[in-house]
PyMOL commands that place a pseudoatom at each C-alpha (Angstrom):
pseudoatom trace, name=CA, resn=ASP, resi=1, chain=A, elem=C, hetatm=0, pos=[-22.142, -20.448, -5.275]
pseudoatom trace, name=CA, resn=VAL, resi=2, chain=A, elem=C, hetatm=0, pos=[-19.596, -17.706, -4.482]
pseudoatom trace, name=CA, resn=ARG, resi=3, chain=A, elem=C, hetatm=0, pos=[-21.679, -14.857, -6.088]
pseudoatom trace, name=CA, resn=ALA, resi=4, chain=A, elem=C, hetatm=0, pos=[-24.583, -15.820, -3.725]
pseudoatom trace, name=CA, resn=GLY, resi=5, chain=A, elem=C, hetatm=0, pos=[-22.372, -15.067, -0.697]
pseudoatom trace, name=CA, resn=ILE, resi=6, chain=A, elem=C, hetatm=0, pos=[-20.892, -11.825, -1.879]
pseudoatom trace, name=CA, resn=PRO, resi=7, chain=A, elem=C, hetatm=0, pos=[-24.017, -9.631, -0.381]
pseudoatom trace, name=CA, resn=MET, resi=8, chain=A, elem=C, hetatm=0, pos=[-23.692, -11.386, 3.064]
pseudoatom trace, name=CA, resn=LEU, resi=9, chain=A, elem=C, hetatm=0, pos=[-19.903, -10.542, 3.087]
pseudoatom trace, name=CA, resn=GLY, resi=10, chain=A, elem=C, hetatm=0, pos=[-20.496, -7.149, 2.358]
pseudoatom trace, name=CA, resn=SER, resi=11, chain=A, elem=C, hetatm=0, pos=[-23.029, -6.906, 5.234]
pseudoatom trace, name=CA, resn=LEU, resi=12, chain=A, elem=C, hetatm=0, pos=[-20.681, -8.539, 7.487]
pseudoatom trace, name=CA, resn=LEU, resi=13, chain=A, elem=C, hetatm=0, pos=[-17.750, -6.190, 6.512]
pseudoatom trace, name=CA, resn=ARG, resi=14, chain=A, elem=C, hetatm=0, pos=[-19.909, -3.341, 7.027]
pseudoatom trace, name=CA, resn=ILE, resi=15, chain=A, elem=C, hetatm=0, pos=[-20.878, -4.350, 10.468]
pseudoatom trace, name=CA, resn=CYS, resi=16, chain=A, elem=C, hetatm=0, pos=[-17.274, -5.104, 11.191]
pseudoatom trace, name=CA, resn=GLY, resi=17, chain=A, elem=C, hetatm=0, pos=[-16.490, -1.731, 9.946]
pseudoatom trace, name=CA, resn=TYR, resi=18, chain=A, elem=C, hetatm=0, pos=[-19.033, 0.133, 12.237]
pseudoatom trace, name=CA, resn=VAL, resi=19, chain=A, elem=C, hetatm=0, pos=[-17.680, -1.807, 15.368]
pseudoatom trace, name=CA, resn=GLY, resi=20, chain=A, elem=C, hetatm=0, pos=[-14.035, -1.111, 14.125]
pseudoatom trace, name=CA, resn=LEU, resi=21, chain=A, elem=C, hetatm=0, pos=[-15.055, 2.731, 13.757]
pseudoatom trace, name=CA, resn=LEU, resi=22, chain=A, elem=C, hetatm=0, pos=[-16.186, 2.638, 17.408]
pseudoatom trace, name=CA, resn=CYS, resi=23, chain=A, elem=C, hetatm=0, pos=[-12.935, 1.155, 18.611]
pseudoatom trace, name=CA, resn=VAL, resi=24, chain=A, elem=C, hetatm=0, pos=[-10.994, 3.759, 16.410]
pseudoatom trace, name=CA, resn=SER, resi=25, chain=A, elem=C, hetatm=0, pos=[-13.019, 6.761, 17.885]
pseudoatom trace, name=CA, resn=MET, resi=26, chain=A, elem=C, hetatm=0, pos=[-12.239, 5.472, 21.416]
pseudoatom trace, name=CA, resn=ALA, resi=27, chain=A, elem=C, hetatm=0, pos=[-8.423, 5.511, 20.401]
pseudoatom trace, name=CA, resn=THR, resi=28, chain=A, elem=C, hetatm=0, pos=[-8.739, 9.260, 19.554]
pseudoatom trace, name=CA, resn=THR, resi=29, chain=A, elem=C, hetatm=0, pos=[-10.048, 10.393, 22.714]
pseudoatom trace, name=CA, resn=ASP, resi=30, chain=A, elem=C, hetatm=0, pos=[-9.064, 10.188, 26.411]
pseudoatom trace, name=CA, resn=VAL, resi=31, chain=A, elem=C, hetatm=0, pos=[-11.497, 7.556, 27.182]
pseudoatom trace, name=CA, resn=LEU, resi=32, chain=A, elem=C, hetatm=0, pos=[-8.887, 4.770, 27.436]
pseudoatom trace, name=CA, resn=ARG, resi=33, chain=A, elem=C, hetatm=0, pos=[-6.976, 6.644, 29.956]
pseudoatom trace, name=CA, resn=TYR, resi=34, chain=A, elem=C, hetatm=0, pos=[-9.961, 7.221, 32.061]
pseudoatom trace, name=CA, resn=ALA, resi=35, chain=A, elem=C, hetatm=0, pos=[-11.076, 3.472, 31.780]
pseudoatom trace, name=CA, resn=LEU, resi=36, chain=A, elem=C, hetatm=0, pos=[-7.709, 2.172, 32.762]
pseudoatom trace, name=CA, resn=PHE, resi=37, chain=A, elem=C, hetatm=0, pos=[-7.712, 4.615, 35.687]
pseudoatom trace, name=CA, resn=LEU, resi=38, chain=A, elem=C, hetatm=0, pos=[-11.193, 3.359, 36.812]
pseudoatom trace, name=CA, resn=LEU, resi=39, chain=A, elem=C, hetatm=0, pos=[-10.536, -0.391, 36.268]
pseudoatom trace, name=CA, resn=PHE, resi=40, chain=A, elem=C, hetatm=0, pos=[-6.943, -0.744, 37.299]
pseudoatom trace, name=CA, resn=SER, resi=41, chain=A, elem=C, hetatm=0, pos=[-5.933, 2.429, 39.392]
pseudoatom trace, name=CA, resn=SER, resi=42, chain=A, elem=C, hetatm=0, pos=[-3.563, 5.132, 38.287]
pseudoatom trace, name=CA, resn=ARG, resi=43, chain=A, elem=C, hetatm=0, pos=[-0.701, 2.603, 38.309]
pseudoatom trace, name=CA, resn=TRP, resi=44, chain=A, elem=C, hetatm=0, pos=[-1.868, 1.361, 35.003]
pseudoatom trace, name=CA, resn=ALA, resi=45, chain=A, elem=C, hetatm=0, pos=[-3.010, 4.558, 33.451]
pseudoatom trace, name=CA, resn=THR, resi=46, chain=A, elem=C, hetatm=0, pos=[0.331, 5.410, 32.319]
pseudoatom trace, name=CA, resn=ASP, resi=47, chain=A, elem=C, hetatm=0, pos=[1.217, 7.037, 28.932]
pseudoatom trace, name=CA, resn=GLU, resi=48, chain=A, elem=C, hetatm=0, pos=[2.783, 3.774, 27.485]
pseudoatom trace, name=CA, resn=ALA, resi=49, chain=A, elem=C, hetatm=0, pos=[-0.176, 1.679, 28.574]
pseudoatom trace, name=CA, resn=VAL, resi=50, chain=A, elem=C, hetatm=0, pos=[-2.806, 4.150, 26.791]
pseudoatom trace, name=CA, resn=GLU, resi=51, chain=A, elem=C, hetatm=0, pos=[-0.576, 4.370, 23.709]
pseudoatom trace, name=CA, resn=LEU, resi=52, chain=A, elem=C, hetatm=0, pos=[-0.491, 0.506, 23.495]
pseudoatom trace, name=CA, resn=LEU, resi=53, chain=A, elem=C, hetatm=0, pos=[-4.346, 0.479, 23.814]
pseudoatom trace, name=CA, resn=GLN, resi=54, chain=A, elem=C, hetatm=0, pos=[-4.572, 3.120, 21.287]
pseudoatom trace, name=CA, resn=TRP, resi=55, chain=A, elem=C, hetatm=0, pos=[-2.537, 1.078, 18.580]
pseudoatom trace, name=CA, resn=MET, resi=56, chain=A, elem=C, hetatm=0, pos=[-4.823, -1.866, 19.429]
pseudoatom trace, name=CA, resn=CYS, resi=57, chain=A, elem=C, hetatm=0, pos=[-7.869, 0.011, 18.832]
pseudoatom trace, name=CA, resn=TRP, resi=58, chain=A, elem=C, hetatm=0, pos=[-6.465, 0.736, 15.404]
pseudoatom trace, name=CA, resn=TYR, resi=59, chain=A, elem=C, hetatm=0, pos=[-5.646, -2.885, 14.947]
pseudoatom trace, name=CA, resn=ILE, resi=60, chain=A, elem=C, hetatm=0, pos=[-8.903, -4.593, 16.138]
pseudoatom trace, name=CA, resn=PRO, resi=61, chain=A, elem=C, hetatm=0, pos=[-10.905, -3.556, 12.936]
pseudoatom trace, name=CA, resn=LEU, resi=62, chain=A, elem=C, hetatm=0, pos=[-8.067, -4.974, 10.660]
pseudoatom trace, name=CA, resn=LEU, resi=63, chain=A, elem=C, hetatm=0, pos=[-8.409, -8.308, 12.611]
pseudoatom trace, name=CA, resn=GLY, resi=64, chain=A, elem=C, hetatm=0, pos=[-12.284, -8.155, 12.264]
pseudoatom trace, name=CA, resn=ALA, resi=65, chain=A, elem=C, hetatm=0, pos=[-12.076, -7.673, 8.551]
pseudoatom trace, name=CA, resn=ASN, resi=66, chain=A, elem=C, hetatm=0, pos=[-9.170, -10.391, 8.270]
pseudoatom trace, name=CA, resn=GLY, resi=67, chain=A, elem=C, hetatm=0, pos=[-11.489, -13.029, 10.092]
pseudoatom trace, name=CA, resn=GLN, resi=68, chain=A, elem=C, hetatm=0, pos=[-14.567, -12.312, 8.028]
pseudoatom trace, name=CA, resn=LEU, resi=69, chain=A, elem=C, hetatm=0, pos=[-12.635, -12.701, 4.729]
pseudoatom trace, name=CA, resn=GLU, resi=70, chain=A, elem=C, hetatm=0, pos=[-10.806, -15.786, 6.024]
pseudoatom trace, name=CA, resn=ALA, resi=71, chain=A, elem=C, hetatm=0, pos=[-14.227, -17.418, 6.987]
pseudoatom trace, name=CA, resn=PHE, resi=72, chain=A, elem=C, hetatm=0, pos=[-15.570, -16.397, 3.460]
pseudoatom trace, name=CA, resn=VAL, resi=73, chain=A, elem=C, hetatm=0, pos=[-12.745, -17.910, 1.578]
pseudoatom trace, name=CA, resn=ARG, resi=74, chain=A, elem=C, hetatm=0, pos=[-12.966, -21.115, 3.527]
pseudoatom trace, name=CA, resn=ALA, resi=75, chain=A, elem=C, hetatm=0, pos=[-16.687, -21.464, 3.044]
pseudoatom trace, name=CA, resn=SER, resi=76, chain=A, elem=C, hetatm=0, pos=[-16.781, -20.684, -0.509]
pseudoatom trace, name=CA, resn=SER, resi=77, chain=A, elem=C, hetatm=0, pos=[-13.607, -22.264, -2.057]
pseudoatom trace, name=CA, resn=THR, resi=78, chain=A, elem=C, hetatm=0, pos=[-12.869, -25.456, -3.719]
pseudoatom trace, name=CA, resn=PRO, resi=79, chain=A, elem=C, hetatm=0, pos=[-10.539, -27.730, -2.080]
pseudoatom trace, name=CA, resn=THR, resi=80, chain=A, elem=C, hetatm=0, pos=[-7.806, -27.139, -4.440]
pseudoatom trace, name=CA, resn=VAL, resi=81, chain=A, elem=C, hetatm=0, pos=[-8.129, -23.241, -3.943]
pseudoatom trace, name=CA, resn=PHE, resi=82, chain=A, elem=C, hetatm=0, pos=[-8.350, -23.808, -0.159]
pseudoatom trace, name=CA, resn=ALA, resi=83, chain=A, elem=C, hetatm=0, pos=[-5.127, -25.898, -0.249]
pseudoatom trace, name=CA, resn=GLN, resi=84, chain=A, elem=C, hetatm=0, pos=[-3.415, -23.118, -2.101]
pseudoatom trace, name=CA, resn=VAL, resi=85, chain=A, elem=C, hetatm=0, pos=[-4.624, -20.420, 0.118]
pseudoatom trace, name=CA, resn=ARG, resi=86, chain=A, elem=C, hetatm=0, pos=[-3.741, -22.663, 3.221]
pseudoatom trace, name=CA, resn=ASN, resi=87, chain=A, elem=C, hetatm=0, pos=[-0.190, -23.064, 2.061]
pseudoatom trace, name=CA, resn=SER, resi=88, chain=A, elem=C, hetatm=0, pos=[0.355, -19.365, 1.300]
pseudoatom trace, name=CA, resn=MET, resi=89, chain=A, elem=C, hetatm=0, pos=[-1.125, -18.484, 4.725]
pseudoatom trace, name=CA, resn=MET, resi=90, chain=A, elem=C, hetatm=0, pos=[1.568, -20.837, 6.221]
pseudoatom trace, name=CA, resn=VAL, resi=91, chain=A, elem=C, hetatm=0, pos=[4.540, -18.952, 4.376]
pseudoatom trace, name=CA, resn=VAL, resi=92, chain=A, elem=C, hetatm=0, pos=[2.974, -15.761, 5.540]
pseudoatom trace, name=CA, resn=SER, resi=93, chain=A, elem=C, hetatm=0, pos=[2.607, -16.850, 9.090]
pseudoatom trace, name=CA, resn=VAL, resi=94, chain=A, elem=C, hetatm=0, pos=[6.354, -18.176, 9.326]
pseudoatom trace, name=CA, resn=LEU, resi=95, chain=A, elem=C, hetatm=0, pos=[7.525, -14.928, 7.813]
pseudoatom trace, name=CA, resn=SER, resi=96, chain=A, elem=C, hetatm=0, pos=[5.466, -13.035, 10.289]
pseudoatom trace, name=CA, resn=ILE, resi=97, chain=A, elem=C, hetatm=0, pos=[6.607, -14.824, 13.263]
pseudoatom trace, name=CA, resn=GLY, resi=98, chain=A, elem=C, hetatm=0, pos=[10.206, -14.714, 12.151]
pseudoatom trace, name=CA, resn=LEU, resi=99, chain=A, elem=C, hetatm=0, pos=[10.024, -10.904, 11.558]
pseudoatom trace, name=CA, resn=SER, resi=100, chain=A, elem=C, hetatm=0, pos=[8.374, -10.623, 14.985]
pseudoatom trace, name=CA, resn=VAL, resi=101, chain=A, elem=C, hetatm=0, pos=[11.274, -12.304, 16.763]
pseudoatom trace, name=CA, resn=TYR, resi=102, chain=A, elem=C, hetatm=0, pos=[13.806, -10.258, 14.892]
pseudoatom trace, name=CA, resn=LEU, resi=103, chain=A, elem=C, hetatm=0, pos=[12.106, -7.086, 15.781]
pseudoatom trace, name=CA, resn=VAL, resi=104, chain=A, elem=C, hetatm=0, pos=[11.709, -7.920, 19.434]
pseudoatom trace, name=CA, resn=LYS, resi=105, chain=A, elem=C, hetatm=0, pos=[15.224, -9.118, 19.603]
pseudoatom trace, name=CA, resn=GLY, resi=106, chain=A, elem=C, hetatm=0, pos=[16.228, -5.673, 18.180]
pseudoatom trace, name=CA, resn=VAL, resi=107, chain=A, elem=C, hetatm=0, pos=[14.349, -3.647, 20.990]
pseudoatom trace, name=CA, resn=GLU, resi=108, chain=A, elem=C, hetatm=0, pos=[16.328, -2.574, 23.901]
pseudoatom trace, name=CA, resn=TRP, resi=109, chain=A, elem=C, hetatm=0, pos=[14.728, -3.307, 27.006]
for i in range(1, 109): cmd.bond("trace and resi %d" % i, "trace and resi %d" % (i + 1))
show_as sticks, trace
zoom trace
């Protein structure tokens, strides 16, 4: 029953949110620059690398929530609904890959 799993989903999303908040708090400070400097030397502690890691720190909570919701849908849906979800996810994935290739080709290196 889907309704029985909703409280567990809420708890899992809350935990994912707390971990995500930790990642986001690291993105707003100089912790990433110091970590890069300590782990990889000053060669890698550039502004571009720090900015990329900051964006990743904002993206990680979204990935976690997406994974939790995907697992919940997979576990609680009927085979018919799951087939519809799978097909729509395939379309979104193809569009995402196409858009990514288009945007990467547009970037001047």
